C-alpha positions as protocol buffer text, in pm:
chain_id: "A"
residue {
  index: 1
  type: UNK
  ca { x: -9198 y: 8517 z: -267 }
}
residue {
  index: 2
  type: UNK
  ca { x: -8962 y: 8294 z: -462 }
}
residue {
  index: 3
  type: UNK
  ca { x: -8737 y: 8063 z: -263 }
}
residue {
  index: 4
  type: UNK
  ca { x: -8380 y: 8170 z: -254 }
}
residue {
  index: 5
  type: UNK
  ca { x: -8134 y: 7956 z: -449 }
}
residue {
  index: 6
  type: UNK
  ca { x: -7796 y: 7880 z: -314 }
}
residue {
  index: 7
  type: UNK
  ca { x: -7512 y: 7902 z: -558 }
}
residue {
  index: 8
  type: UNK
  ca { x: -7259 y: 7628 z: -505 }
}
residue {
  index: 9
  type: UNK
  ca { x: -6899 y: 7736 z: -520 }
}
residue {
  index: 10
  type: UNK
  ca { x: -6727 y: 7635 z: -840 }
}
residue {
  index: 11
  type: UNK
  ca { x: -6516 y: 7323 z: -810 }
}
residue {
  index: 12
  type: UNK
  ca { x: -6165 y: 7390 z: -925 }
}
residue {
  index: 13
  type: UNK
  ca { x: -6066 y: 7154 z: -1205 }
}
residue {
  index: 14
  type: UNK
  ca { x: -5758 y: 6957 z: -1126 }
}
residue {
  index: 15
  type: UNK
  ca { x: -5487 y: 7034 z: -1376 }
}
residue {
  index: 16
  type: UNK
  ca { x: -5317 y: 6736 z: -1538 }
}
residue {
  index: 17
  type: UNK
  ca { x: -4977 y: 6637 z: -1397 }
}
residue {
  index: 18
  type: UNK
  ca { x: -4682 y: 6814 z: -1549 }
}
residue {
  index: 19
  type: UNK
  ca { x: -4416 y: 6613 z: -1738 }
}
residue {
  index: 20
  type: UNK
  ca { x: -4164 y: 6655 z: -1456 }
}
residue {
  index: 21
  type: UNK
  ca { x: -4418 y: 6527 z: -1202 }
}
residue {
  index: 22
  type: UNK
  ca { x: -4490 y: 6222 z: -1416 }
}
residue {
  index: 23
  type: UNK
  ca { x: -4122 y: 6155 z: -1469 }
}
residue {
  index: 24
  type: UNK
  ca { x: -4050 y: 6180 z: -1096 }
}
residue {
  index: 25
  type: UNK
  ca { x: -4337 y: 5943 z: -1020 }
}
residue {
  index: 26
  type: UNK
  ca { x: -4202 y: 5690 z: -1270 }
}
residue {
  index: 27
  type: UNK
  ca { x: -3850 y: 5718 z: -1128 }
}
residue {
  index: 28
  type: UNK
  ca { x: -3978 y: 5672 z: -771 }
}
residue {
  index: 29
  type: UNK
  ca { x: -4101 y: 5328 z: -879 }
}
residue {
  index: 30
  type: UNK
  ca { x: -3734 y: 5224 z: -904 }
}
residue {
  index: 31
  type: UNK
  ca { x: -3738 y: 5209 z: -524 }
}
residue {
  index: 32
  type: UNK
  ca { x: -4023 y: 4956 z: -529 }
}
residue {
  index: 33
  type: UNK
  ca { x: -3846 y: 4714 z: -764 }
}
residue {
  index: 34
  type: UNK
  ca { x: -3722 y: 4389 z: -612 }
}
residue {
  index: 35
  type: UNK
  ca { x: -3367 y: 4432 z: -478 }
}
residue {
  index: 36
  type: UNK
  ca { x: -3084 y: 4336 z: -709 }
}
residue {
  index: 37
  type: UNK
  ca { x: -2903 y: 4019 z: -614 }
}
residue {
  index: 38
  type: UNK
  ca { x: -2546 y: 4054 z: -483 }
}
residue {
  index: 39
  type: UNK
  ca { x: -2407 y: 3911 z: -807 }
}
residue {
  index: 40
  type: UNK
  ca { x: -2604 y: 4157 z: -1021 }
}
residue {
  index: 41
  type: UNK
  ca { x: -2500 y: 4454 z: -806 }
}
residue {
  index: 42
  type: UNK
  ca { x: -2134 y: 4354 z: -830 }
}
residue {
  index: 43
  type: UNK
  ca { x: -2149 y: 4288 z: -1204 }
}
residue {
  index: 44
  type: UNK
  ca { x: -2312 y: 4624 z: -1274 }
}
residue {
  index: 45
  type: UNK
  ca { x: -2034 y: 4786 z: -1075 }
}
residue {
  index: 46
  type: UNK
  ca { x: -1769 y: 4606 z: -1283 }
}
residue {
  index: 47
  type: UNK
  ca { x: -1904 y: 4762 z: -1604 }
}
residue {
  index: 48
  type: UNK
  ca { x: -1739 y: 5088 z: -1508 }
}
residue {
  index: 49
  type: UNK
  ca { x: -1401 y: 4914 z: -1507 }
}
residue {
  index: 50
  type: UNK
  ca { x: -1223 y: 4811 z: -1824 }
}
residue {
  index: 51
  type: UNK
  ca { x: -1194 y: 4448 z: -1724 }
}
residue {
  index: 52
  type: UNK
  ca { x: -1330 y: 4207 z: -1468 }
}
residue {
  index: 53
  type: UNK
  ca { x: -1089 y: 3935 z: -1361 }
}
residue {
  index: 54
  type: UNK
  ca { x: -1143 y: 3566 z: -1425 }
}
residue {
  index: 55
  type: UNK
  ca { x: -1132 y: 3485 z: -1054 }
}
residue {
  index: 56
  type: UNK
  ca { x: -1370 y: 3768 z: -956 }
}
residue {
  index: 57
  type: UNK
  ca { x: -1635 y: 3658 z: -1204 }
}
residue {
  index: 58
  type: UNK
  ca { x: -1594 y: 3293 z: -1108 }
}
residue {
  index: 59
  type: UNK
  ca { x: -1635 y: 3373 z: -738 }
}
residue {
  index: 60
  type: UNK
  ca { x: -1948 y: 3581 z: -804 }
}
residue {
  index: 61
  type: UNK
  ca { x: -2119 y: 3311 z: -1010 }
}
residue {
  index: 62
  type: UNK
  ca { x: -2037 y: 3032 z: -769 }
}
residue {
  index: 63
  type: UNK
  ca { x: -2213 y: 3220 z: -486 }
}
residue {
  index: 64
  type: UNK
  ca { x: -2547 y: 3227 z: -676 }
}
residue {
  index: 65
  type: UNK
  ca { x: -2668 y: 2870 z: -714 }
}
residue {
  index: 66
  type: UNK
  ca { x: -2948 y: 2956 z: -961 }
}
residue {
  index: 67
  type: UNK
  ca { x: -2719 y: 3149 z: -1193 }
}
residue {
  index: 68
  type: UNK
  ca { x: -2444 y: 2886 z: -1162 }
}
residue {
  index: 69
  type: UNK
  ca { x: -2688 y: 2610 z: -1258 }
}
residue {
  index: 70
  type: UNK
  ca { x: -2818 y: 2811 z: -1556 }
}
residue {
  index: 71
  type: UNK
  ca { x: -2463 y: 2882 z: -1676 }
}
residue {
  index: 72
  type: UNK
  ca { x: -2372 y: 2513 z: -1663 }
}
residue {
  index: 73
  type: UNK
  ca { x: -2694 y: 2426 z: -1844 }
}
residue {
  index: 74
  type: UNK
  ca { x: -2614 y: 2685 z: -2112 }
}
residue {
  index: 75
  type: UNK
  ca { x: -2256 y: 2576 z: -2167 }
}
residue {
  index: 76
  type: UNK
  ca { x: -2371 y: 2215 z: -2204 }
}
residue {
  index: 77
  type: UNK
  ca { x: -2644 y: 2312 z: -2453 }
}
residue {
  index: 78
  type: UNK
  ca { x: -2632 y: 2258 z: -2828 }
}
residue {
  index: 79
  type: UNK
  ca { x: -2493 y: 2609 z: -2876 }
}
residue {
  index: 80
  type: UNK
  ca { x: -2167 y: 2521 z: -2700 }
}
residue {
  index: 81
  type: UNK
  ca { x: -2180 y: 2143 z: -2743 }
}
residue {
  index: 82
  type: UNK
  ca { x: -1845 y: 1977 z: -2672 }
}
residue {
  index: 83
  type: UNK
  ca { x: -1725 y: 1632 z: -2592 }
}
residue {
  index: 84
  type: UNK
  ca { x: -1774 y: 1567 z: -2226 }
}
residue {
  index: 85
  type: UNK
  ca { x: -1991 y: 1745 z: -1973 }
}
residue {
  index: 86
  type: UNK
  ca { x: -1882 y: 2076 z: -1822 }
}
residue {
  index: 87
  type: UNK
  ca { x: -1950 y: 2048 z: -1450 }
}
residue {
  index: 88
  type: UNK
  ca { x: -1778 y: 2352 z: -1298 }
}
residue {
  index: 89
  type: UNK
  ca { x: -1825 y: 2726 z: -1329 }
}
residue {
  index: 90
  type: UNK
  ca { x: -1450 y: 2778 z: -1374 }
}
residue {
  index: 91
  type: UNK
  ca { x: -1446 y: 2534 z: -1666 }
}
residue {
  index: 92
  type: UNK
  ca { x: -1747 y: 2711 z: -1821 }
}
residue {
  index: 93
  type: UNK
  ca { x: -1571 y: 3045 z: -1776 }
}
residue {
  index: 94
  type: UNK
  ca { x: -1257 y: 2919 z: -1948 }
}
residue {
  index: 95
  type: UNK
  ca { x: -1463 y: 2796 z: -2245 }
}
residue {
  index: 96
  type: UNK
  ca { x: -1689 y: 3098 z: -2291 }
}
residue {
  index: 97
  type: UNK
  ca { x: -1454 y: 3377 z: -2188 }
}
residue {
  index: 98
  type: UNK
  ca { x: -1512 y: 3657 z: -1939 }
}
residue {
  index: 99
  type: UNK
  ca { x: -1718 y: 3894 z: -2156 }
}
residue {
  index: 100
  type: UNK
  ca { x: -1963 y: 3640 z: -2296 }
}
residue {
  index: 101
  type: UNK
  ca { x: -2018 y: 3481 z: -1957 }
}
residue {
  index: 102
  type: UNK
  ca { x: -2061 y: 3819 z: -1788 }
}
residue {
  index: 103
  type: UNK
  ca { x: -2322 y: 3914 z: -2047 }
}
residue {
  index: 104
  type: UNK
  ca { x: -2511 y: 3589 z: -1993 }
}
residue {
  index: 105
  type: UNK
  ca { x: -2514 y: 3638 z: -1617 }
}
residue {
  index: 106
  type: UNK
  ca { x: -2626 y: 4001 z: -1650 }
}
residue {
  index: 107
  type: UNK
  ca { x: -2912 y: 3898 z: -1876 }
}
residue {
  index: 108
  type: UNK
  ca { x: -3026 y: 3611 z: -1655 }
}
residue {
  index: 109
  type: UNK
  ca { x: -3004 y: 3817 z: -1337 }
}
residue {
  index: 110
  type: UNK
  ca { x: -3193 y: 4119 z: -1471 }
}
residue {
  index: 111
  type: UNK
  ca { x: -3465 y: 3896 z: -1617 }
}
residue {
  index: 112
  type: UNK
  ca { x: -3509 y: 3743 z: -1269 }
}
residue {
  index: 113
  type: UNK
  ca { x: -3562 y: 4092 z: -1124 }
}
residue {
  index: 114
  type: UNK
  ca { x: -3818 y: 4189 z: -1389 }
}
residue {
  index: 115
  type: UNK
  ca { x: -4009 y: 3862 z: -1348 }
}
residue {
  index: 116
  type: UNK
  ca { x: -4077 y: 3949 z: -985 }
}
residue {
  index: 117
  type: UNK
  ca { x: -4239 y: 4284 z: -1070 }
}
residue {
  index: 118
  type: UNK
  ca { x: -4620 y: 4294 z: -1065 }
}
residue {
  index: 119
  type: UNK
  ca { x: -4723 y: 4461 z: -1391 }
}
residue {
  index: 120
  type: UNK
  ca { x: -5063 y: 4559 z: -1537 }
}
residue {
  index: 121
  type: UNK
  ca { x: -5243 y: 4301 z: -1756 }
}
residue {
  index: 122
  type: UNK
  ca { x: -5160 y: 4496 z: -2073 }
}
residue {
  index: 123
  type: UNK
  ca { x: -4788 y: 4429 z: -2019 }
}
residue {
  index: 124
  type: UNK
  ca { x: -4616 y: 4105 z: -2124 }
}
residue {
  index: 125
  type: UNK
  ca { x: -4300 y: 4054 z: -1922 }
}
residue {
  index: 126
  type: UNK
  ca { x: -4210 y: 3752 z: -2133 }
}
residue {
  index: 127
  type: UNK
  ca { x: -4214 y: 3959 z: -2452 }
}
residue {
  index: 128
  type: UNK
  ca { x: -4022 y: 4240 z: -2281 }
}
residue {
  index: 129
  type: UNK
  ca { x: -3748 y: 4002 z: -2165 }
}
residue {
  index: 130
  type: UNK
  ca { x: -3726 y: 3830 z: -2502 }
}
residue {
  index: 131
  type: UNK
  ca { x: -3703 y: 4162 z: -2687 }
}
residue {
  index: 132
  type: UNK
  ca { x: -3447 y: 4311 z: -2447 }
}
residue {
  index: 133
  type: UNK
  ca { x: -3220 y: 4005 z: -2454 }
}
residue {
  index: 134
  type: UNK
  ca { x: -3235 y: 3982 z: -2834 }
}
residue {
  index: 135
  type: UNK
  ca { x: -3139 y: 4349 z: -2875 }
}
residue {
  index: 136
  type: UNK
  ca { x: -2857 y: 4298 z: -2623 }
}
residue {
  index: 137
  type: UNK
  ca { x: -2716 y: 3993 z: -2803 }
}
residue {
  index: 138
  type: UNK
  ca { x: -2732 y: 4155 z: -3148 }
}
residue {
  index: 139
  type: UNK
  ca { x: -2587 y: 4485 z: -3022 }
}
residue {
  index: 140
  type: UNK
  ca { x: -2294 y: 4297 z: -2873 }
}
residue {
  index: 141
  type: UNK
  ca { x: -2229 y: 4094 z: -3189 }
}
residue {
  index: 142
  type: UNK
  ca { x: -2236 y: 4412 z: -3399 }
}
residue {
  index: 143
  type: UNK
  ca { x: -2000 y: 4592 z: -3161 }
}
residue {
  index: 144
  type: UNK
  ca { x: -1751 y: 4307 z: -3192 }
}
residue {
  index: 145
  type: UNK
  ca { x: -1732 y: 4352 z: -3570 }
}
residue {
  index: 146
  type: UNK
  ca { x: -1756 y: 4729 z: -3613 }
}
residue {
  index: 147
  type: UNK
  ca { x: -1563 y: 5033 z: -3490 }
}
residue {
  index: 148
  type: UNK
  ca { x: -1803 y: 5138 z: -3218 }
}
residue {
  index: 149
  type: UNK
  ca { x: -1778 y: 5386 z: -2935 }
}
residue {
  index: 150
  type: UNK
  ca { x: -1759 y: 5200 z: -2601 }
}
residue {
  index: 151
  type: UNK
  ca { x: -1823 y: 4852 z: -2750 }
}
residue {
  index: 152
  type: UNK
  ca { x: -1795 y: 4686 z: -2407 }
}
residue {
  index: 153
  type: UNK
  ca { x: -2123 y: 4855 z: -2313 }
}
residue {
  index: 154
  type: UNK
  ca { x: -2322 y: 4723 z: -2610 }
}
residue {
  index: 155
  type: UNK
  ca { x: -2480 y: 4426 z: -2435 }
}
residue {
  index: 156
  type: UNK
  ca { x: -2599 y: 4610 z: -2122 }
}
residue {
  index: 157
  type: UNK
  ca { x: -2718 y: 4908 z: -2330 }
}
residue {
  index: 158
  type: UNK
  ca { x: -2925 y: 4673 z: -2545 }
}
residue {
  index: 159
  type: UNK
  ca { x: -3053 y: 4489 z: -2239 }
}
residue {
  index: 160
  type: UNK
  ca { x: -3176 y: 4807 z: -2065 }
}
residue {
  index: 161
  type: UNK
  ca { x: -3264 y: 5031 z: -2360 }
}
residue {
  index: 162
  type: UNK
  ca { x: -3640 y: 4995 z: -2298 }
}
residue {
  index: 163
  type: UNK
  ca { x: -3637 y: 4995 z: -1918 }
}
residue {
  index: 164
  type: UNK
  ca { x: -3818 y: 5330 z: -1937 }
}
residue {
  index: 165
  type: UNK
  ca { x: -4113 y: 5160 z: -2107 }
}
residue {
  index: 166
  type: UNK
  ca { x: -4137 y: 4918 z: -1818 }
}
residue {
  index: 167
  type: UNK
  ca { x: -4132 y: 5205 z: -1566 }
}
residue {
  index: 168
  type: UNK
  ca { x: -4407 y: 5389 z: -1754 }
}
residue {
  index: 169
  type: UNK
  ca { x: -4632 y: 5081 z: -1756 }
}
residue {
  index: 170
  type: UNK
  ca { x: -4554 y: 5012 z: -1389 }
}
residue {
  index: 171
  type: UNK
  ca { x: -4590 y: 5360 z: -1237 }
}
residue {
  index: 172
  type: UNK
  ca { x: -4817 y: 5538 z: -1485 }
}
residue {
  index: 173
  type: UNK
  ca { x: -5072 y: 5276 z: -1594 }
}
residue {
  index: 174
  type: UNK
  ca { x: -5342 y: 5526 z: -1695 }
}
residue {
  index: 175
  type: UNK
  ca { x: -5100 y: 5722 z: -1913 }
}
residue {
  index: 176
  type: UNK
  ca { x: -4956 y: 5398 z: -2051 }
}
residue {
  index: 177
  type: UNK
  ca { x: -5307 y: 5297 z: -2157 }
}
residue {
  index: 178
  type: UNK
  ca { x: -5351 y: 5625 z: -2344 }
}
residue {
  index: 179
  type: UNK
  ca { x: -5013 y: 5576 z: -2513 }
}
residue {
  index: 180
  type: UNK
  ca { x: -5122 y: 5233 z: -2636 }
}
residue {
  index: 181
  type: UNK
  ca { x: -5451 y: 5378 z: -2763 }
}
residue {
  index: 182
  type: UNK
  ca { x: -5266 y: 5644 z: -2961 }
}
residue {
  index: 183
  type: UNK
  ca { x: -5016 y: 5392 z: -3094 }
}
residue {
  index: 184
  type: UNK
  ca { x: -5289 y: 5150 z: -3202 }
}
residue {
  index: 185
  type: UNK
  ca { x: -5496 y: 5418 z: -3376 }
}
residue {
  index: 186
  type: UNK
  ca { x: -5317 y: 5385 z: -3708 }
}
residue {
  index: 187
  type: UNK
  ca { x: -5419 y: 5636 z: -3971 }
}
residue {
  index: 188
  type: UNK
  ca { x: -5474 y: 5498 z: -4319 }
}
residue {
  index: 189
  type: UNK
  ca { x: -5282 y: 5786 z: -4476 }
}
residue {
  index: 190
  type: UNK
  ca { x: -5007 y: 5867 z: -4229 }
}
residue {
  index: 191
  type: UNK
  ca { x: -4954 y: 5518 z: -4087 }
}
residue {
  index: 192
  type: UNK
  ca { x: -4892 y: 5417 z: -3729 }
}
residue {
  index: 193
  type: UNK
  ca { x: -4718 y: 5681 z: -3516 }
}
residue {
  index: 194
  type: UNK
  ca { x: -4384 y: 5607 z: -3355 }
}
residue {
  index: 195
  type: UNK
  ca { x: -4407 y: 5499 z: -2992 }
}
residue {
  index: 196
  type: UNK
  ca { x: -4191 y: 5795 z: -2889 }
}
residue {
  index: 197
  type: UNK
  ca { x: -4437 y: 6036 z: -3054 }
}
residue {
  index: 198
  type: UNK
  ca { x: -4723 y: 5886 z: -2851 }
}
residue {
  index: 199
  type: UNK
  ca { x: -4520 y: 5906 z: -2528 }
}
residue {
  index: 200
  type: UNK
  ca { x: -4424 y: 6267 z: -2596 }
}
residue {
  index: 201
  type: UNK
  ca { x: -4787 y: 6361 z: -2655 }
}
residue {
  index: 202
  type: UNK
  ca { x: -4918 y: 6191 z: -2339 }
}
residue {
  index: 203
  type: UNK
  ca { x: -4624 y: 6238 z: -2100 }
}
residue {
  index: 204
  type: UNK
  ca { x: -4411 y: 6517 z: -2234 }
}
residue {
  index: 205
  type: UNK
  ca { x: -4107 y: 6286 z: -2246 }
}
residue {
  index: 206
  type: UNK
  ca { x: -4009 y: 5952 z: -2398 }
}
residue {
  index: 207
  type: UNK
  ca { x: -3914 y: 5609 z: -2263 }
}
residue {
  index: 208
  type: UNK
  ca { x: -3558 y: 5666 z: -2388 }
}
residue {
  index: 209
  type: UNK
  ca { x: -3523 y: 5970 z: -2159 }
}
residue {
  index: 210
  type: UNK
  ca { x: -3664 y: 5770 z: -1869 }
}
residue {
  index: 211
  type: UNK
  ca { x: -3430 y: 5477 z: -1940 }
}
residue {
  index: 212
  type: UNK
  ca { x: -3141 y: 5724 z: -1927 }
}
residue {
  index: 213
  type: UNK
  ca { x: -3250 y: 5843 z: -1582 }
}
residue {
  index: 214
  type: UNK
  ca { x: -3284 y: 5484 z: -1459 }
}
residue {
  index: 215
  type: UNK
  ca { x: -2931 y: 5399 z: -1573 }
}
residue {
  index: 216
  type: UNK
  ca { x: -2803 y: 5707 z: -1391 }
}
residue {
  index: 217
  type: UNK
  ca { x: -2980 y: 5579 z: -1080 }
}
residue {
  index: 218
  type: UNK
  ca { x: -2805 y: 5243 z: -1118 }
}
residue {
  index: 219
  type: UNK
  ca { x: -2471 y: 5425 z: -1168 }
}
residue {
  index: 220
  type: UNK
  ca { x: -2392 y: 5261 z: -1501 }
}
residue {
  index: 221
  type: UNK
  ca { x: -2115 y: 5415 z: -1713 }
}
residue {
  index: 222
  type: UNK
  ca { x: -2203 y: 5747 z: -1876 }
}
residue {
  index: 223
  type: UNK
  ca { x: -2131 y: 5603 z: -2222 }
}
residue {
  index: 224
  type: UNK
  ca { x: -2402 y: 5341 z: -2165 }
}
residue {
  index: 225
  type: UNK
  ca { x: -2644 y: 5602 z: -2031 }
}
residue {
  index: 226
  type: UNK
  ca { x: -2600 y: 5815 z: -2344 }
}
residue {
  index: 227
  type: UNK
  ca { x: -2620 y: 5512 z: -2572 }
}
residue {
  index: 228
  type: UNK
  ca { x: -2960 y: 5430 z: -2424 }
}
residue {
  index: 229
  type: UNK
  ca { x: -3085 y: 5790 z: -2416 }
}
residue {
  index: 230
  type: UNK
  ca { x: -3011 y: 5846 z: -2785 }
}
residue {
  index: 231
  type: UNK
  ca { x: -3109 y: 5509 z: -2929 }
}
residue {
  index: 232
  type: UNK
  ca { x: -3401 y: 5666 z: -3121 }
}
residue {
  index: 233
  type: UNK
  ca { x: -3217 y: 5985 z: -3219 }
}
residue {
  index: 234
  type: UNK
  ca { x: -2860 y: 5886 z: -3290 }
}
residue {
  index: 235
  type: UNK
  ca { x: -2627 y: 6022 z: -3559 }
}
residue {
  index: 236
  type: UNK
  ca { x: -2486 y: 5758 z: -3792 }
}
residue {
  index: 237
  type: UNK
  ca { x: -2124 y: 5851 z: -3720 }
}
residue {
  index: 238
  type: UNK
  ca { x: -1933 y: 6016 z: -3438 }
}
residue {
  index: 239
  type: UNK
  ca { x: -1596 y: 6191 z: -3435 }
}
residue {
  index: 240
  type: UNK
  ca { x: -1322 y: 5985 z: -3592 }
}
residue {
  index: 241
  type: UNK
  ca { x: -1568 y: 5785 z: -3799 }
}
residue {
  index: 242
  type: UNK
  ca { x: -1667 y: 5558 z: -3511 }
}
residue {
  index: 243
  type: UNK
  ca { x: -2027 y: 5442 z: -3483 }
}
residue {
  index: 244
  type: UNK
  ca { x: -2209 y: 5572 z: -3174 }
}
residue {
  index: 245
  type: UNK
  ca { x: -2319 y: 5303 z: -2933 }
}
residue {
  index: 246
  type: UNK
  ca { x: -2672 y: 5445 z: -2956 }
}
residue {
  index: 247
  type: UNK
  ca { x: -2676 y: 5385 z: -3333 }
}
residue {
  index: 248
  type: UNK
  ca { x: -2581 y: 5019 z: -3288 }
}
residue {
  index: 249
  type: UNK
  ca { x: -2857 y: 4971 z: -3028 }
}
residue {
  index: 250
  type: UNK
  ca { x: -3105 y: 5144 z: -3259 }
}
residue {
  index: 251
  type: UNK
  ca { x: -3016 y: 4917 z: -3552 }
}
residue {
  index: 252
  type: UNK
  ca { x: -3036 y: 4606 z: -3332 }
}
residue {
  index: 253
  type: UNK
  ca { x: -3369 y: 4725 z: -3196 }
}
residue {
  index: 254
  type: UNK
  ca { x: -3514 y: 4783 z: -3542 }
}
residue {
  index: 255
  type: UNK
  ca { x: -3401 y: 4445 z: -3670 }
}
residue {
  index: 256
  type: UNK
  ca { x: -3530 y: 4265 z: -3360 }
}
residue {
  index: 257
  type: UNK
  ca { x: -3869 y: 4432 z: -3389 }
}
residue {
  index: 258
  type: UNK
  ca { x: -3890 y: 4335 z: -3756 }
}
residue {
  index: 259
  type: UNK
  ca { x: -3850 y: 3966 z: -3665 }
}
residue {
  index: 260
  type: UNK
  ca { x: -4154 y: 3978 z: -3437 }
}
residue {
  index: 261
  type: UNK
  ca { x: -3950 y: 3987 z: -3114 }
}
residue {
  index: 262
  type: UNK
  ca { x: -4113 y: 4312 z: -3008 }
}
residue {
  index: 263
  type: UNK
  ca { x: -4263 y: 4421 z: -2677 }
}
residue {
  index: 264
  type: UNK
  ca { x: -4602 y: 4469 z: -2842 }
}
residue {
  index: 265
  type: UNK
  ca { x: -4715 y: 4180 z: -3058 }
}
residue {
  index: 266
  type: UNK
  ca { x: -4675 y: 4251 z: -3429 }
}
residue {
  index: 267
  type: UNK
  ca { x: -4752 y: 4064 z: -3748 }
}
residue {
  index: 268
  type: UNK
  ca { x: -4441 y: 4043 z: -3965 }
}
residue {
  index: 269
  type: UNK
  ca { x: -4372 y: 3868 z: -4293 }
}
residue {
  index: 270
  type: UNK
  ca { x: -3993 y: 3884 z: -4296 }
}
residue {
  index: 271
  type: UNK
  ca { x: -3702 y: 4037 z: -4111 }
}
residue {
  index: 272
  type: UNK
  ca { x: -3593 y: 4383 z: -4226 }
}
residue {
  index: 273
  type: UNK
  ca { x: -3213 y: 4401 z: -4240 }
}
residue {
  index: 274
  type: UNK
  ca { x: -3193 y: 4759 z: -4374 }
}
residue {
  index: 275
  type: UNK
  ca { x: -3096 y: 4921 z: -4043 }
}
residue {
  index: 276
  type: UNK
  ca { x: -2806 y: 4682 z: -3976 }
}
residue {
  index: 277
  type: UNK
  ca { x: -2699 y: 4691 z: -4340 }
}
residue {
  index: 278
  type: UNK
  ca { x: -2640 y: 5066 z: -4309 }
}
residue {
  index: 279
  type: UNK
  ca { x: -2381 y: 5005 z: -4036 }
}
residue {
  index: 280
  type: UNK
  ca { x: -2134 y: 4901 z: -4308 }
}
residue {
  index: 281
  type: UNK
  ca { x: -2087 y: 4523 z: -4291 }
}
residue {
  index: 282
  type: UNK
  ca { x: -2061 y: 4353 z: -4629 }
}
residue {
  index: 283
  type: UNK
  ca { x: -2338 y: 4111 z: -4726 }
}
residue {
  index: 284
  type: UNK
  ca { x: -2146 y: 3792 z: -4644 }
}
residue {
  index: 285
  type: UNK
  ca { x: -2035 y: 3911 z: -4300 }
}
residue {
  index: 286
  type: UNK
  ca { x: -2382 y: 4039 z: -4222 }
}
residue {
  index: 287
  type: UNK
  ca { x: -2547 y: 3709 z: -4305 }
}
residue {
  index: 288
  type: UNK
  ca { x: -2289 y: 3524 z: -4095 }
}
residue {
  index: 289
  type: UNK
  ca { x: -2351 y: 3762 z: -3805 }
}
residue {
  index: 290
  type: UNK
  ca { x: -2730 y: 3727 z: -3825 }
}
residue {
  index: 291
  type: UNK
  ca { x: -2700 y: 3348 z: -3836 }
}
residue {
  index: 292
  type: UNK
  ca { x: -2485 y: 3362 z: -3520 }
}
residue {
  index: 293
  type: UNK
  ca { x: -2739 y: 3595 z: -3361 }
}
residue {
  index: 294
  type: UNK
  ca { x: -3028 y: 3357 z: -3430 }
}
residue {
  index: 295
  type: UNK
  ca { x: -2835 y: 3061 z: -3291 }
}
residue {
  index: 296
  type: UNK
  ca { x: -2726 y: 3243 z: -2975 }
}
residue {
  index: 297
  type: UNK
  ca { x: -3062 y: 3408 z: -2918 }
}
residue {
  index: 298
  type: UNK
  ca { x: -3246 y: 3077 z: -2951 }
}
residue {
  index: 299
  type: UNK
  ca { x: -3013 y: 2917 z: -2696 }
}
residue {
  index: 300
  type: UNK
  ca { x: -3042 y: 3207 z: -2451 }
}
residue {
  index: 301
  type: UNK
  ca { x: -3420 y: 3255 z: -2487 }
}
residue {
  index: 302
  type: UNK
  ca { x: -3497 y: 2991 z: -2225 }
}
residue {
  index: 303
  type: UNK
  ca { x: -3331 y: 3202 z: -1954 }
}
residue {
  index: 304
  type: UNK
  ca { x: -3494 y: 3533 z: -2041 }
}
residue {
  index: 305
  type: UNK
  ca { x: -3865 y: 3438 z: -2034 }
}
């Protein structure tokens, strides 16, 4: 008599997470980020208002000794070199102006938050901060010279445009690894795929969509949210001939990547100005703007690493 064989019940295969589940997991990681400093929280809130007063900004900076020291160091650097040493925040504010100083403080404060986040080894926070700050600075300079929708949001939109990429690497490390594998597997005929294509294939959504959700969470102005959401899919012109904020961020992002200031290390021979050229500045003004960008970015780089 043959021994009876027991048939083991079939093990149900676990279905892969759905895009909405992955997105919710990534967004939940916002709650594990280091808390924003009081000055950063207040400054983000002021972005919804048309103006922030001289005295309000001065009071905020003076209450954060690290930021105050960095601002004084910046204003006494070669970029803003003047006769005599600037030794007070109010003096620095009067020299730089409210908008430029607010942008500098936003950049410094957000970089401090990111630098306290424990990321996987495949992620370079230094490169992320350098890329984000460069896109922010160039977006702001472009918005000052062009007819742009919501130009006052250009700096913060540039600064946070890739926050979704950080959240993917932080909360979805396995999926992020697969995205990098897809991105690195360049095909000799078709070339390297766009990062958004790789994200869509692995996750079912892109970092731009996730950045949009993060900015909603932080209650930033809707114009900034949309500018970030659409920075890879923006029309060249909006109603009335104005340039969408998203298009400015996209052009700044493309130029910054072409200089080697990208989140993922790239080999580059020369900067590609084609994206910013299409915004409509004449050659002389564009070269002047890019020279100003390089000077300002080099001076600010110390505070964004």
